[in-house]
N, CA and C atoms as a LAMMPS dump frame, in Angstrom:
ITEM: TIMESTEP
0
ITEM: NUMBER OF ATOMS
357
ITEM: BOX BOUNDS ff ff ff
-5.0000000000000000e+02 5.0000000000000000e+02
-5.0000000000000000e+02 5.0000000000000000e+02
-5.0000000000000000e+02 5.0000000000000000e+02
ITEM: ATOMS id mol type element x y z
1 1 1 N 0.825 -1.168 0.011
2 1 2 C -0.011 0.02 0.027
3 1 3 C 0.958 1.219 -0.006
4 2 1 N 1.934 1.266 0.835
5 2 2 C 2.797 2.407 0.876
6 2 3 C 3.579 2.63 -0.433
7 3 1 N 3.903 1.563 -1.129
8 3 2 C 4.547 1.67 -2.446
9 3 3 C 3.622 2.275 -3.429
10 4 1 N 2.367 1.833 -3.28
11 4 2 C 1.359 2.411 -4.304
12 4 3 C 1.091 3.754 -3.899
13 5 1 N 1.061 4.172 -2.661
14 5 2 C 0.734 5.654 -2.316
15 5 3 C 1.965 6.421 -2.766
16 6 1 N 3.2 6.012 -2.484
17 6 2 C 4.371 6.771 -2.932
18 6 3 C 4.24 7.033 -4.434
19 7 1 N 4.016 6.063 -5.174
20 7 2 C 4.023 6.237 -6.596
21 7 3 C 2.864 7.105 -7.039
22 8 1 N 1.802 7.096 -6.305
23 8 2 C 0.612 7.983 -6.559
24 8 3 C 1.079 9.502 -6.328
25 9 1 N 1.667 9.737 -5.184
26 9 2 C 1.96 11.074 -4.792
27 9 3 C 3.109 11.508 -5.716
28 10 1 N 4.047 10.757 -5.996
29 10 2 C 5.181 11.17 -6.926
30 10 3 C 4.64 11.435 -8.287
31 11 1 N 3.609 10.68 -8.823
32 11 2 C 3.083 10.928 -9.981
33 11 3 C 2.311 12.213 -10.063
34 12 1 N 1.527 12.556 -9.038
35 12 2 C 0.812 13.727 -8.957
36 12 3 C 1.82 14.903 -8.856
37 13 1 N 2.92 14.762 -8.114
38 13 2 C 3.952 15.856 -8.048
39 13 3 C 4.454 16.156 -9.46
40 14 1 N 4.876 14.992 -10.109
41 14 2 C 5.509 15.219 -11.408
42 14 3 C 4.451 15.881 -12.478
43 15 1 N 3.172 15.349 -12.386
44 15 2 C 2.327 15.916 -13.304
45 15 3 C 1.852 17.382 -12.999
46 16 1 N 1.841 17.715 -11.718
47 16 2 C 1.722 19.106 -11.439
48 16 3 C 2.749 19.936 -11.846
49 17 1 N 3.973 19.497 -11.7
50 17 2 C 5.165 20.218 -12.087
51 17 3 C 5.115 20.379 -13.623
52 18 1 N 4.888 19.359 -14.343
53 18 2 C 4.935 19.44 -15.812
54 18 3 C 3.778 20.263 -16.308
55 19 1 N 2.654 20.326 -15.631
56 19 2 C 1.465 21.106 -16.043
57 19 3 C 1.709 22.606 -16.001
58 20 1 N 2.646 23.076 -15.087
59 20 2 C 3.056 24.448 -15.063
60 20 3 C 3.934 24.769 -16.159
61 21 1 N 4.86 23.935 -16.531
62 21 2 C 5.778 24.131 -17.641
63 21 3 C 5.028 24.165 -19.004
64 22 1 N 4.26 23.064 -19.215
65 22 2 C 3.631 22.969 -20.605
66 22 3 C 2.237 22.522 -20.407
67 23 1 N 1.406 22.829 -21.273
68 23 2 C 0.064 22.235 -21.233
69 23 3 C -1.06 23.285 -21.312
70 24 1 N -2.225 22.656 -21.691
71 24 2 C -3.379 23.549 -21.763
72 24 3 C -4.042 23.636 -20.398
73 25 1 N -4.087 24.882 -19.861
74 25 2 C -4.493 25.145 -18.459
75 25 3 C -5.981 24.756 -18.379
76 26 1 N -6.814 24.687 -19.331
77 26 2 C -8.209 24.393 -19.275
78 26 3 C -8.406 22.929 -18.987
79 27 1 N -7.609 21.986 -19.49
80 27 2 C -7.834 20.662 -19.369
81 27 3 C -6.894 20.002 -18.301
82 28 1 N -6.065 20.708 -17.591
83 28 2 C -5.187 20.081 -16.668
84 28 3 C -5.715 19.328 -15.589
85 29 1 N -6.818 19.759 -14.985
86 29 2 C -7.555 19.001 -13.928
87 29 3 C -7.998 17.698 -14.441
88 30 1 N -8.649 17.652 -15.567
89 30 2 C -9.154 16.407 -16.155
90 30 3 C -8.044 15.49 -16.51
91 31 1 N -6.994 16.044 -17.082
92 31 2 C -5.854 15.143 -17.403
93 31 3 C -5.361 14.468 -16.2
94 32 1 N -5.066 15.254 -15.094
95 32 2 C -4.515 14.682 -13.77
96 32 3 C -5.55 13.596 -13.315
97 33 1 N -6.756 13.752 -13.389
98 33 2 C -7.676 12.815 -12.803
99 33 3 C -7.599 11.571 -13.72
100 34 1 N -7.602 11.651 -15.064
101 34 2 C -7.418 10.512 -15.925
102 34 3 C -6.131 9.589 -15.688
103 35 1 N -4.985 10.388 -15.539
104 35 2 C -3.853 9.757 -15.239
105 35 3 C -3.813 9.046 -13.96
106 36 1 N -4.423 9.682 -12.918
107 36 2 C -4.358 9.066 -11.641
108 36 3 C -5.28 7.84 -11.584
109 37 1 N -6.394 7.885 -12.341
110 37 2 C -7.256 6.647 -12.447
111 37 3 C -6.506 5.511 -13.137
112 38 1 N -5.633 5.957 -14.253
113 38 2 C -4.973 4.968 -14.93
114 38 3 C -3.976 4.305 -14.061
115 39 1 N -3.281 5.066 -13.175
116 39 2 C -2.288 4.504 -12.376
117 39 3 C -2.68 3.75 -11.213
118 40 1 N -4.035 4.052 -10.66
119 40 2 C -4.504 3.457 -9.471
120 40 3 C -5.295 2.232 -9.844
121 41 1 N -5.378 1.861 -11.076
122 41 2 C -6.042 0.613 -11.383
123 41 3 C -5.189 -0.472 -11.973
124 42 1 N -5.793 -1.743 -12.023
125 42 2 C -5.036 -2.672 -12.68
126 42 3 C -4.103 -3.521 -11.684
127 43 1 N -4.327 -3.206 -10.408
128 43 2 C -3.337 -3.951 -9.467
129 43 3 C -3.978 -5.237 -9.022
130 44 1 N -5.31 -5.476 -9.132
131 44 2 C -5.807 -6.703 -8.834
132 44 3 C -6.093 -6.894 -7.327
133 45 1 N -5.124 -7.149 -6.577
134 45 2 C -5.174 -7.256 -5.109
135 45 3 C -3.814 -7.038 -4.587
136 46 1 N -3.834 -6.768 -3.269
137 46 2 C -2.518 -6.631 -2.526
138 46 3 C -2.775 -6.797 -0.925
139 47 1 N -1.711 -7.011 -0.342
140 47 2 C -1.688 -7.22 1.185
141 47 3 C -0.505 -6.554 1.79
142 48 1 N -0.584 -6.127 2.843
143 48 2 C 0.583 -5.529 3.594
144 48 3 C 0.347 -5.534 5.064
145 49 1 N 1.508 -5.195 5.723
146 49 2 C 1.422 -4.93 7.147
147 49 3 C 1.954 -3.445 7.319
148 50 1 N 1.169 -2.74 8.186
149 50 2 C 1.374 -1.417 8.497
150 50 3 C 1.678 -1.123 9.865
151 51 1 N 2.392 0.018 10.104
152 51 2 C 2.559 0.598 11.506
153 51 3 C 2.208 2.008 11.371
154 52 1 N 1.182 2.314 12.227
155 52 2 C 0.718 3.688 12.346
156 52 3 C 1.367 4.331 13.703
157 53 1 N 1.903 5.52 13.479
158 53 2 C 2.399 6.19 14.778
159 53 3 C 1.478 7.428 14.992
160 54 1 N 0.976 7.488 16.243
161 54 2 C 0.175 8.496 16.565
162 54 3 C 0.928 9.469 17.636
163 55 1 N 1.108 10.686 17.227
164 55 2 C 1.881 11.543 18.083
165 55 3 C 0.935 12.65 18.67
166 56 1 N 0.96 12.637 20.064
167 56 2 C 0.037 13.656 20.64
168 56 3 C 0.804 15.105 20.812
169 57 1 N 0.127 16.017 21.482
170 57 2 C 0.703 17.252 21.524
171 57 3 C 2.037 17.458 22.319
172 58 1 N 2.206 16.474 23.207
173 58 2 C 3.431 16.484 24.022
174 58 3 C 4.619 15.74 23.249
175 59 1 N 4.263 15.156 22.114
176 59 2 C 5.296 14.429 21.244
177 59 3 C 5.385 13.101 21.68
178 60 1 N 4.455 12.525 22.481
179 60 2 C 4.532 11.07 22.853
180 60 3 C 3.926 10.31 21.701
181 61 1 N 4.674 9.186 21.359
182 61 2 C 4.284 8.294 20.268
183 61 3 C 3.586 7.006 20.819
184 62 1 N 2.502 6.724 20.046
185 62 2 C 1.769 5.537 20.353
186 62 3 C 1.834 4.712 18.973
187 63 1 N 2.076 3.503 18.984
188 63 2 C 2.166 2.745 17.626
189 63 3 C 1.022 1.713 17.771
190 64 1 N 0.379 1.636 16.538
191 64 2 C -0.544 0.557 16.197
192 64 3 C -0.146 -0.167 14.983
193 65 1 N -0.178 -1.532 15.059
194 65 2 C 0.138 -2.23 13.927
195 65 3 C -1.043 -2.905 13.368
196 66 1 N -1.129 -3.084 12.048
197 66 2 C -2.267 -3.678 11.402
198 66 3 C -1.851 -4.336 10.12
199 67 1 N -2.729 -5.27 9.658
200 67 2 C -2.424 -5.797 8.345
201 67 3 C -3.583 -5.337 7.427
202 68 1 N -3.439 -5.204 6.069
203 68 2 C -4.394 -4.759 5.211
204 68 3 C -4.476 -5.691 4.085
205 69 1 N -5.491 -5.795 3.464
206 69 2 C -5.798 -6.555 2.114
207 69 3 C -6.692 -5.663 1.319
208 70 1 N -6.25 -5.481 0.07
209 70 2 C -7.054 -4.693 -0.869
210 70 3 C -7.491 -5.591 -2.102
211 71 1 N -8.727 -5.373 -2.561
212 71 2 C -9.106 -6.1 -3.73
213 71 3 C -9.779 -5.107 -4.651
214 72 1 N -9.233 -5.141 -5.928
215 72 2 C -9.786 -4.244 -6.935
216 72 3 C -11.11 -4.949 -7.53
217 73 1 N -12.122 -4.24 -7.596
218 73 2 C -13.391 -4.613 -8.187
219 73 3 C -13.654 -3.966 -9.489
220 74 1 N -13.577 -4.826 -10.582
221 74 2 C -13.734 -4.224 -12.01
222 74 3 C -15.048 -3.563 -12.035
223 75 1 N -15.142 -2.43 -12.631
224 75 2 C -16.314 -1.566 -12.937
225 75 3 C -16.99 -1.021 -11.718
226 76 1 N -16.281 -1.121 -10.566
227 76 2 C -16.86 -0.571 -9.348
228 76 3 C -15.637 -0.065 -8.501
229 77 1 N -15.839 0.226 -7.304
230 77 2 C -14.783 0.706 -6.328
231 77 3 C -13.957 -0.458 -5.927
232 78 1 N -13.159 -0.328 -4.864
233 78 2 C -12.293 -1.3 -4.227
234 78 3 C -12.756 -1.748 -2.983
235 79 1 N -12.389 -3.038 -2.601
236 79 2 C -12.794 -3.522 -1.195
237 79 3 C -11.41 -3.478 -0.436
238 80 1 N -11.456 -3.021 0.797
239 80 2 C -10.305 -3.154 1.661
240 80 3 C -10.705 -3.613 3.085
241 81 1 N -9.735 -4.301 3.686
242 81 2 C -9.904 -4.835 5.044
243 81 3 C -8.668 -4.62 5.903
244 82 1 N -8.823 -3.838 6.984
245 82 2 C -7.78 -3.552 7.835
246 82 3 C -8.032 -4.22 9.202
247 83 1 N -7.038 -4.959 9.607
248 83 2 C -7.325 -5.631 10.926
249 83 3 C -6.093 -5.192 11.895
250 84 1 N -6.339 -4.731 13.161
251 84 2 C -5.481 -4.199 14.011
252 84 3 C -4.887 -5.444 14.743
253 85 1 N -3.525 -5.493 14.918
254 85 2 C -2.749 -6.521 15.611
255 85 3 C -2.268 -6.109 16.829
256 86 1 N -1.964 -4.869 17.076
257 86 2 C -1.554 -4.323 18.399
258 86 3 C -1.863 -2.822 18.502
259 87 1 N -2.015 -2.42 19.588
260 87 2 C -1.723 -2.905 20.91
261 87 3 C -2.883 -3.919 21.332
262 88 1 N -2.663 -4.526 22.488
263 88 2 C -3.671 -5.578 22.829
264 88 3 C -5.037 -5.092 23.052
265 89 1 N -5.298 -3.83 23.517
266 89 2 C -6.6 -3.246 23.749
267 89 3 C -7.412 -3.18 22.441
268 90 1 N -6.81 -3.056 21.344
269 90 2 C -7.63 -3.024 19.975
270 90 3 C -7.371 -4.194 19.14
271 91 1 N -6.657 -5.09 19.595
272 91 2 C -6.292 -6.248 18.787
273 91 3 C -7.631 -6.901 18.188
274 92 1 N -7.597 -7.216 16.939
275 92 2 C -8.84 -7.832 16.339
276 92 3 C -9.86 -6.868 15.716
277 93 1 N -9.697 -5.595 16.15
278 93 2 C -10.709 -4.648 15.598
279 93 3 C -10.386 -4.513 14.055
280 94 1 N -11.498 -4.514 13.334
281 94 2 C -11.323 -4.552 11.888
282 94 3 C -12.295 -3.627 11.21
283 95 1 N -11.787 -3.124 10.104
284 95 2 C -12.545 -2.153 9.369
285 95 3 C -12.698 -2.769 7.823
286 96 1 N -13.899 -3.08 7.426
287 96 2 C -14.127 -3.54 6.174
288 96 3 C -14.765 -2.428 5.289
289 97 1 N -14.258 -1.978 4.162
290 97 2 C -14.663 -0.944 3.379
291 97 3 C -14.797 -1.324 1.924
292 98 1 N -15.986 -0.942 1.366
293 98 2 C -16.244 -1.188 0.053
294 98 3 C -16.557 0.117 -0.638
295 99 1 N -15.602 0.66 -1.4
296 99 2 C -15.674 2.012 -2.039
297 99 3 C -16.268 1.772 -3.391
298 100 1 N -17.477 2.389 -3.561
299 100 2 C -18.112 2.409 -4.944
300 100 3 C -17.803 3.617 -5.741
301 101 1 N -17.889 3.428 -7.102
302 101 2 C -17.577 4.573 -7.94
303 101 3 C -18.69 5.595 -7.846
304 102 1 N -19.833 5.12 -7.916
305 102 2 C -21.096 6.026 -7.984
306 102 3 C -21.745 6.183 -6.688
307 103 1 N -22.111 5.034 -6.187
308 103 2 C -22.935 5.058 -4.866
309 103 3 C -22.102 5.5 -3.698
310 104 1 N -22.708 5.722 -2.536
311 104 2 C -21.945 5.981 -1.338
312 104 3 C -21.202 4.76 -0.914
313 105 1 N -19.982 4.858 -0.199
314 105 2 C -19.234 3.742 0.172
315 105 3 C -19.958 2.971 1.263
316 106 1 N -19.66 1.711 1.465
317 106 2 C -20.158 0.889 2.525
318 106 3 C -18.86 0.64 3.525
319 107 1 N -19.166 0.634 4.826
320 107 2 C -18.156 0.417 5.801
321 107 3 C -18.68 -0.415 6.976
322 108 1 N -18.001 -1.25 7.485
323 108 2 C -18.31 -2.007 8.621
324 108 3 C -17.078 -2.05 9.656
325 109 1 N -17.371 -1.786 10.959
326 109 2 C -16.345 -1.762 11.894
327 109 3 C -16.732 -2.928 12.867
328 110 1 N -15.778 -3.884 12.979
329 110 2 C -15.944 -4.962 14.031
330 110 3 C -15.214 -4.568 15.217
331 111 1 N -15.843 -4.607 16.362
332 111 2 C -15.204 -4.347 17.682
333 111 3 C -15.32 -5.608 18.421
334 112 1 N -14.147 -6.235 18.594
335 112 2 C -14.186 -7.591 19.406
336 112 3 C -14.571 -7.471 20.896
337 113 1 N -14.286 -6.318 21.514
338 113 2 C -14.631 -6.201 22.932
339 113 3 C -16.134 -6.465 23.12
340 114 1 N -17.002 -5.937 22.186
341 114 2 C -18.346 -6.063 22.362
342 114 3 C -19.06 -7.126 21.349
343 115 1 N -18.129 -7.778 20.653
344 115 2 C -18.52 -8.778 19.67
345 115 3 C -19.621 -8.196 18.738
346 116 1 N -19.559 -7.106 18.279
347 116 2 C -20.496 -6.353 17.4
348 116 3 C -19.86 -5.863 16.127
349 117 1 N -20.673 -5.743 15.177
350 117 2 C -20.31 -5.018 13.827
351 117 3 C -21.182 -3.73 13.826
352 118 1 N -20.465 -2.697 13.633
353 118 2 C -21.15 -1.329 13.439
354 118 3 C -21.005 -0.976 11.984
355 119 1 N -22.172 -0.495 11.398
356 119 2 C -22.058 -0.082 9.995
357 119 3 C -22.023 1.467 9.878
């Protein structure tokens, strides 16, 4: 996921820089969106492990680790599943998201402490 995000942001940066040098200003936004869509599709599926660092106002760092799985759905949005692995207090908490292209996205949050799914 991070490699995909790095490529995405690098692409946007390069495209933005190039559009200032050359290009039709009227179609710049549409071109950026088309290129972004082309680069963000065709991956099929992916999985990764992530570490999120939360930094409060005092500079204290709290880490959360999770694993993710992404599935590209042809002619619609993407499905993603994030499951927290640590710290112990939130271990097993999961977020399932189904991003649609046209309709509003669907999301479900599983909270193991209460053994419930919240939509």
